[in-house]
C-alpha positions, 0 to 999 in steps of 0.5 A, a space after each residue: 692424036 698429036 701428044 707433044 705440043 712444047 718444045 721442052 715437054 717431058 716425056 711419059 707413057 704407059 710403061 712410066 706409069 707402071 713404074 711409078 705406080 709399082 714403086 710408090 702406089 702398089 695398090 694400083 699398079 695392077 690397074 689397066 693403064 690407057 692414056 686419055 685423049 685430051 686437047 689439054 696441054 699442061 698434064 698428061 692423063 692416063 686412066 687406071 682402071 674405071 675409077 681413077 686418073 693420073 695426072 702428070 705435068 708435062 711442062 715446068 710451068 704446070 709443076 706447081 699445080 699438083 701440090 696447089 690442087 691437093 690442098 685446096 680442092 678438098 676444101 673448096 669442093 664441098 661448097 661448089 654446085 657441080 662435080 670437081 675433081 677428087 685428089 686421092 694420093 700425090 706421087 714423088 719424083 721417081 724412075 726417071 720423071 722429075 716432078 710431082 704427080 696426082 691421082 684422082 677419082 675419074 669423072 664420067 662425062 664428055 666434053 661440054 660443047 654446044 652440040 653435047 648440051 641440051 639447053 646453052 641457055 640452062 648450061 649458062 645458068 648452071 655454070 653461073 651458080 658454080 661461079 657464085 659458089 666458087 666466088 663465095 668461098 673465103 679467099 684468104 690465103 688463096 694464091 695470088 695471080 703468078 706463074 703457078 696459074 699463068 697469071 689469070 686474075 692479073 690485071 690486063 695490062 700486064 698481058 700486054 706485052 704477050 698480046 702484042 707479040 702474038 699480034 705481030 705473029 698473026 699478021 696475015 692469019 687474022 684481022 690484027 686491025 680489029 683484033 689490036 683495036 678491040 685489045 685497046 679498048 679493053 685495056 681502057 676499062 677500069 682495073 679490078 679494085 675490089 677484094 680478090 675471089 677464087 677463080 677457076 682460070 680456065 673455063 671452056 668446053 675442055 674443062 667442062 663436062 656434060 651427062 645426059 646433056 646436062 652440066 655436070 662437072 668442072 675438071 683442071 683446076 691448075 689455073 686456080 687462084 684469086 684474083 680479078 672475077 673478069 678472067 672467069 668470064 672467058 667462057 661466054 666467048 669461047 662457048 656460048 653464043 649470043 643468047 647463052 651469053 647473055 644469060 650467063 651474063 644475067 645470071 652473074 649480074 656483072 657490071 659493065 666494067 667486069 664484062 668487058 675485061 672478061 671480053 678482053 680476058 677472052 681476046 688475049 687468051 685466044 691471040 696468045 694462044 693461037 701462035 704458040 699452038 697453031 701447028 700443034 694443037 688443032 682443038 685449041 686453034 679452033 677454039 680460040 678461032 671461034 672465041 675471036 669470032 665471037 668478039 668480032 675478030 675475023 680470021 683472014 687467012 687460015 
């Protein structure tokens, strides 16, 4: 497992976790501490005994996620159809660690890959139900897209510069002509002009849990916000395949423009991630290349 993926990442280890707990939450200080293997890049996770997990931002852009999850998850959770993390405590900067951090209840399950799901089509219906429930929550005062959630839910056009930069770096590794054409097609789709809705913002296998082959939980709400619902459709291409993707779309009753913006979101996220994580996070690279394949952009030099 490669732990360091950002050039300006803040170092964490079990000794730091122990010091933070001893200073601020001594009731948990005696629990066994074990780092959780994860392909996630915004936070370091440490299991505390059997029932708790500590989440510490690894990089500056993830800092605002802590207070946001503490504020909104308890309000949203009662209305949702799948389990979500339960914040138990928020820690303060201390012991050489510069930012706020959180303790949550541990949610059992394994990453919801196609191999771990008994019926991907049923999982698509279940996830669509979760999305509908989340989008049905009152979005008044919800956080608009911004640095706190990497702009998830903003108009696709705001991602154009980052996508073009990524395409230049990927020349020779993917079919950049096809990717450019697909991206420019997505930019022509009418923008969302209705009320903003709640978004998880990062639906993909690493943030979905399955137990006994069934989708059971959605985790990591760091990209939570309110915006264009098309952002929530990225999972249609980074996880599902042709049949289950169609079931997912049908269950959401998505209009053509929103669906095509969703494809654009999936494409942009894969393109932007690839050059940044190519040498440091093979899991994200694999998911991104698979997404490009589902969007019909081939890899030519991996």
